[in-house]
Every structure is written in structure tokens, then in C-alpha cells.
C-alpha positions in Angstrom: 0.0 0.0 0.0 2.8 2.5 0.8 4.3 1.8 -2.7 1.0 2.7 -4.3 0.6 5.8 -2.2 4.2 6.9 -3.1 3.6 6.3 -6.8 0.3 8.3 -6.7 2.0 11.1 -4.8 4.9 11.4 -7.3 2.3 11.5 -10.1 0.3 14.2 -8.3 3.6 16.1 -7.7 4.5 16.0 -11.4 1.0 16.9 -12.5 0.7 19.7 -10.0 4.0 21.3 -11.2 3.1 20.8 -14.8 -0.1 22.9 -14.4 1.9 26.0 -14.0 3.7 26.1 -17.3 0.6 24.8 -19.0 -1.5 27.7 -17.6 1.1 30.2 -18.6 1.5 28.8 -22.2 -2.3 28.5 -22.7 -2.8 32.0 -21.4 -0.6 33.4 -24.1 -1.2 30.9 -27.0 -4.4 28.9 -26.7 -7.9 30.1 -26.9 -10.9 30.8 -29.1 -9.9 34.5 -29.1 -6.3 35.5 -29.0 -5.6 39.2 -29.5 -2.2 40.8 -29.3 -1.1 42.1 -25.9 -4.1 40.4 -24.2 -4.7 36.9 -22.7 -6.2 34.2 -25.0 -9.9 33.6 -24.0 -12.1 30.6 -23.9 -15.8 30.4 -23.3 -16.7 29.0 -19.8 -20.4 29.7 -19.9 -22.7 29.7 -22.9 -25.8 31.6 -22.1 -25.0 34.4 -21.6 -21.6 33.9 -23.2 -18.9 34.4 -20.5 -15.2 34.2 -21.3 -12.1 33.6 -19.2 -8.4 33.6 -19.9 -7.5 30.1 -20.9 -5.1 29.5 -18.1 -8.1 29.0 -15.7 -8.4 25.4 -16.8 -5.0 24.5 -15.5 -5.2 26.7 -12.4 -8.4 24.9 -11.3 -6.7 21.6 -11.7 -3.6 22.7 -9.8 -5.7 23.4 -6.7 -7.1 19.9 -6.6 -3.8 18.1 -7.4 -2.1 20.0 -4.5 -4.8 18.6 -2.2 -4.2 15.0 -3.5 -0.4 15.6 -3.2 -0.8 16.4 0.4 -3.0 13.4 1.0 -0.4 11.1 -0.5 2.9 12.6 0.6 2.1 14.9 3.4 1.9 18.6 4.2 5.6 19.4 4.0 6.0 17.9 0.5 3.0 19.8 -0.7 4.3 23.0 0.8 7.7 22.3 -0.9 5.7 21.8 -4.2 3.9 25.2 -3.7 7.2 27.0 -3.2 8.7 25.3 -6.2 5.6 26.0 -8.3 5.8 29.6 -7.3 9.4 29.8 -8.6 8.4 28.0 -11.8 5.5 30.3 -12.2 7.8 33.3 -12.0 10.4 31.9 -14.4 8.0 30.6 -17.1 6.0 33.6 -18.2 7.1 37.2 -19.0 7.7 39.7 -16.3 4.3 41.5 -16.6 2.4 38.3 -15.9 5.1 36.6 -13.7 4.6 38.7 -10.6 0.9 38.5 -10.8 0.9 34.8 -11.5 3.4 34.0 -8.8 1.7 36.1 -6.1 -1.7 34.7 -7.0 -0.4 31.2 -7.1 1.5 31.4 -3.8 -1.4 33.0 -1.8 -4.2 30.8 -3.3 -2.2 27.5 -2.9 -1.2 28.4 0.7 -4.9 29.2 1.5 -6.0 26.0 -0.2 -3.5 24.1 2.0 -4.8 25.7 5.2 -8.4 24.9 4.5 -7.7 21.4 3.1 -5.6 20.5 6.1 -8.3 21.6 8.5 -11.3 19.9 6.8 -9.7 16.7 5.2 -9.9 14.9 8.6 -13.6 14.9 8.3 -14.4 14.5 4.6 -12.1 14.3 1.6 -14.6 15.5 -1.0 -15.8 18.4 1.1 -12.2 19.4 1.9 -11.2 19.4 -1.7 -14.3 21.4 -2.7 -14.1 24.1 0.0 -10.3 24.5 -0.1 -10.3 24.7 -3.9 -13.1 27.3 -3.9 -11.2 29.5 -1.5 -8.1 29.1 -3.6 -9.7 29.8 -6.9 -11.5 33.0 -5.7 -8.3 34.3 -4.2 -6.2 33.3 -7.3 -8.8 35.0 -9.6 -8.9 38.3 -7.6 -5.2 38.6 -7.0 -4.2 37.6 -10.6 -6.6 39.9 -12.3 -5.8 42.8 -10.1 -2.1 42.5 -10.4 -1.8 41.4 -14.1 -4.6 43.6 -15.7 -5.7 46.1 -13.0 -9.3 45.2 -13.7 -11.9 42.5 -12.9 -13.4 42.1 -16.4 -12.9 38.4 -16.4 -13.6 37.6 -12.7 -16.8 35.8 -13.3 -15.2 33.8 -16.1 -12.2 33.0 -14.0 -14.3 31.6 -11.1 -16.6 29.7 -13.4 -13.8 28.1 -15.4 -11.8 27.0 -12.4 -14.9 25.7 -10.7 -15.7 23.6 -13.7 -12.3 22.0 -13.5 -12.6 21.5 -9.7 -16.0 19.8 -10.1 -14.8 17.5 -12.9 -11.8 16.4 -10.8 -14.0 15.9 -7.8 -16.2 13.6 -9.8 -13.1 11.6 -10.8 -12.0 11.5 -7.1 -15.5 10.3 -6.2 -15.4 7.6 -8.8 -12.0 6.4 -7.6 -12.8 6.9 -3.9 -12.5 3.3 -3.0 -8.9 3.4 -4.1 -8.1 6.8 -2.5 -9.7 5.9 0.8 -7.1 3.2 1.3 -4.3 5.8 1.1 
């Protein structure tokens, strides 16, 4: 059982850290609307049509994978991953986005860690959901304020990240029998 937990933890560590460059890349290069000197956008709600910067998909996943990483490898490894992820976030994108992304990432992931640590003793799914919601709201507000100095995409950011959290929670629920043993 320890071997399976270690392997799953290493996978979560790698996936968690990969979300940072994927979010940065998609923000600048992938979307249904990509204008020069602006983030690429994707639709996250269809009536009324609401857009968000495309990095929201990976940012939402990162919040959940940090929780799973902590469940498998512990609090200190997940905190190390948050610090390492903050450095990667700063290095990967241009300076105008780097500070905003790094600060939003660090604060949202640390907040996610605090809430997850507190609630996970009682209910895994509830802990993932609540901690991710806290993290995604903080990440959205901080990133948009620092990167663009406006909140034009705040609703889209929150909706897009919430979609990814809900999809991941469904996958956790489906694999709960396996995860519960960890």
C-alpha cells in the first residue's frame, strides 16, 4: 500500500507542477480569441456567453492536485511543491504576468493548503471542494488585479476554475475506493 501511495503522490507532484507552465502557455497561446497584448480567451459559460483567460483550466486543476499531493505525501512535501511551483510560475512567463501569477499562485495555494488540512480529517470531497473554492477565488482576484488592473474576467475565472474542480471531484468520487485506502 505504501508503494501505491508513493507512486500516486509522485504522479500528483509532477501533474501539479506541470499545471503552472501549461497555464502560462495557454494564457498566451491557446484560446478561441487571442488578441495581441491580451490573454487568450475561452468560453466557460454559454448563455449568456462568458469568457475567461484560458489558463483558468490548469489553475483549477492545480488546486485539486495540491490537495491530492498532500493526501499522498504529506503537508511538508505539498508546501515544498507550492514554493517550487511559485518559482516555476515566475520563471516561465514574461515579467508582466510573472509577478501577478506568482503572487496569486502562492497565496491561493497556501490558502488551499490551510483549508484542506483543516477539513480533510472529516471529509475528503468536502475538503477538496471548499479549499479549492477558497483558492480559486483568491487566485482570480489577485491575478486579475495585479496582471490587468481590472476584474473584467472575474466571473469567467471563477466559473472556469470551478468547472475543473467539479470535474476532478467527480473523478475523485469515482476512484474513492482506491483513494480511501491511502
